[in-house]
VMD Tcl script that draws the C-alpha trace (Angstrom):
set ca {
  {156.16 121.23 154.74}
  {158.95 122.92 152.93}
  {159.82 119.57 151.41}
  {156.24 119.23 150.23}
  {156.42 122.64 148.58}
  {159.61 121.74 146.87}
  {158.14 118.48 145.68}
  {155.09 120.28 144.35}
  {157.20 122.91 142.61}
  {159.45 120.22 141.13}
  {156.43 118.37 139.81}
  {154.99 121.57 138.40}
  {158.27 122.44 136.68}
  {158.55 118.91 135.28}
  {154.98 119.08 133.99}
  {155.51 122.44 132.27}
  {158.81 121.38 130.71}
  {157.44 118.07 129.43}
  {154.32 119.79 128.14}
  {156.42 122.36 126.28}
  {158.66 119.64 124.89}
  {155.64 117.62 123.74}
  {154.13 120.72 122.09}
  {157.40 121.45 120.28}
  {157.78 117.88 119.05}
  {154.18 117.77 117.80}
  {154.77 120.97 115.85}
  {157.78 119.46 114.13}
  {157.38 117.36 110.99}
  {159.09 114.37 112.52}
  {156.09 112.96 114.42}
  {153.80 113.53 111.43}
  {156.27 111.72 109.19}
  {156.57 108.90 111.72}
  {152.79 108.50 111.96}
  {152.54 108.56 108.16}
  {155.21 105.86 107.85}
  {153.47 103.74 110.47}
  {150.18 104.06 108.57}
  {151.86 103.13 105.29}
  {153.48 100.09 106.88}
  {150.15 99.12 108.40}
  {148.44 99.37 104.99}
  {151.20 97.34 103.32}
  {150.91 94.70 106.06}
  {147.13 94.58 105.65}
  {147.46 94.25 101.87}
  {150.03 91.47 102.23}
  {147.85 89.70 104.81}
  {144.80 89.94 102.50}
  {146.79 88.48 99.59}
  {148.17 85.63 101.71}
  {144.72 84.89 103.12}
  {143.20 84.92 99.63}
  {145.85 82.50 98.32}
  {145.36 80.23 101.33}
  {141.59 80.19 100.91}
  {142.05 79.41 97.20}
  {144.27 76.44 98.04}
  {141.83 74.99 100.56}
  {138.87 75.60 98.21}
  {137.15 78.13 100.44}
  {135.37 81.18 99.02}
  {136.95 84.57 99.52}
  {135.16 87.76 100.41}
  {135.13 88.74 96.72}
  {133.67 85.36 95.76}
  {130.93 85.76 98.34}
  {130.19 89.28 97.11}
  {129.88 88.12 93.49}
  {127.68 85.19 94.53}
  {125.55 87.58 96.55}
  {125.05 89.87 93.54}
  {124.18 86.85 91.37}
  {121.61 85.74 93.95}
  {120.07 89.21 93.94}
  {119.87 89.12 90.12}
  {118.28 85.65 90.17}
  {115.81 86.81 92.80}
  {114.82 89.76 90.62}
  {114.35 87.45 87.63}
  {112.23 85.07 89.72}
  {110.07 88.01 90.77}
  {109.67 89.00 87.11}
  {108.75 85.42 86.18}
  {106.20 85.28 89.02}
  {104.61 88.50 87.75}
  {104.56 87.11 84.21}
  {103.04 83.86 85.48}
  {100.31 85.78 87.30}
  {99.62 87.73 84.10}
  {99.44 84.51 82.11}
  {97.18 82.99 84.74}
  {94.88 85.99 84.44}
  {94.90 85.74 80.67}
  {94.36 81.98 80.92}
  {91.11 82.71 82.73}
  {90.28 85.05 79.89}
  {91.15 82.31 77.40}
  {88.85 79.87 79.21}
  {86.11 82.48 79.12}
  {86.88 83.11 75.46}
  {86.61 79.37 74.70}
  {83.28 79.24 76.49}
  {81.97 82.22 74.57}
  {83.27 80.75 71.32}
  {81.43 77.48 71.94}
  {78.26 79.46 72.73}
  {78.67 81.37 69.45}
  {79.15 78.08 67.59}
  {75.94 76.72 69.14}
  {74.10 79.90 68.16}
  {75.43 79.66 64.61}
  {74.34 76.02 64.39}
  {70.88 77.07 65.61}
  {70.78 79.84 63.03}
  {71.98 77.42 60.36}
  {69.17 75.03 61.26}
  {66.61 77.87 61.16}
  {67.98 79.05 57.81}
  {67.64 75.51 56.48}
  {63.99 75.53 57.61}
  {63.41 78.92 55.98}
  {65.02 77.72 52.76}
  {62.91 74.54 52.84}
  {59.73 76.59 53.35}
  {60.70 79.01 50.60}
  {61.50 76.13 48.26}
  {58.20 74.45 49.08}
  {56.37 77.74 48.54}
  {58.21 78.32 45.26}
  {57.33 74.80 44.12}
  {53.71 75.36 45.12}
  {53.65 78.67 43.26}
  {55.22 76.99 40.25}
  {52.53 74.27 40.38}
  {49.81 76.87 40.59}
  {51.26 78.77 37.67}
  {51.50 75.62 35.56}
  {47.98 74.57 36.58}
  {46.65 78.01 35.63}
  {48.50 77.84 32.40}
  {47.06 74.42 31.69}
  {43.58 75.58 32.64}
  {43.93 78.61 30.43}
  {45.06 76.50 27.53}
  {42.18 74.12 28.03}
  {39.63 76.92 28.36}
  {40.97 79.07 25.59}
  {40.30 77.77 22.10}
  {43.26 77.16 20.01}
  {43.81 79.29 16.96}
  {42.64 76.43 14.75}
  {39.44 76.13 16.72}
  {38.95 79.87 16.51}
  {39.46 79.89 12.80}
  {37.01 77.00 12.39}
  {34.42 78.83 14.41}
  {34.97 81.94 12.41}
  {34.64 80.05 9.14}
  {31.48 78.28 10.28}
  {29.89 81.50 11.27}
  {30.45 82.88 7.83}
}
mol new
graphics top color blue
foreach p $ca { graphics top sphere $p radius 0.5 }
foreach p [lrange $ca 0 end-1] q [lrange $ca 1 end] { graphics top cylinder $p $q radius 0.2 }
display resetview
């Protein structure tokens, strides 16, 4: 059992010493610098890998991530324009119905105007006939008056005979 105690104590001492050593090394700038350098190297490697991949994809005529992103934005713009055109088409369709209705109303108005024109022609014909009839009556009266009324020569003869 004494060997077990010694083994336990040795393990405990080793644990404490390594823990203290780890704490001291973490507090130093060296590990932070090492991690920073590893991150920088990783970023440089990633950048180099991206450039190589992009050049390879260009050579084999394959789209890159940037190409796909620009195509995606163009598709979104085209979709928005199609939506605008659909809305405009629906507006035009609605106004086309109004235009059809307008054409119908216009033809009705033309028919009404033709009817009014025909009625006005009838009224004008009646007024003309009435004016002609009135003119005939006036001329007939005038003729009757001239026949009934003695002329000035006849009047003067009558006056001279009566003297």
